[in-house]
Phi, psi and omega in degrees: 000073185281352185245034180302131182263127180305324181296326178292317179297319179296319178297318178296317181298331179295345182255006174293146181189233182271011181270168178272333183208148173241117186235120179277160175247142174211133181062029180079007181235141175289139182258084187297328182276341180257059188221165172258134176235130179280166178298337180295344178282339187302310180299325178292318178296317179297319179296319178296318179298320178297332178275357179091009181261131175246017185280122175289331175299318179297319178298311183294335178293343180257006186238159170277114188244135168259114178265132180255114178298145183299337179298335182294340182259353187302328182283351183269131178296137177059024184300320183294338177298330180301331186262004179290118183256117180242124186254343183228162176299323180296329176280326186289313185303309178296328180293334177298326179281326182213088183283359181289131181290000000 
């Protein structure tokens, strides 16, 4: 996610509270890597790892989660760029010229 927009992070931070995690949605999918996780998630994550699970879905199933619908970001310029996930150099190079998803 090389094009994270500060305004998106600020919008997410505005929803921090008594929850364990703040997870945005984009394109109808939860963005588990583009999320805030409180320290209270750590013991649960460690327990899952000890069981051999690396699933963030499994972690979130044990947490109080605030899900942010993608509509909450629509007013922010270039917000969808924050969620652009690039996994290879071949994906990254063209995105530098046109980062719009």
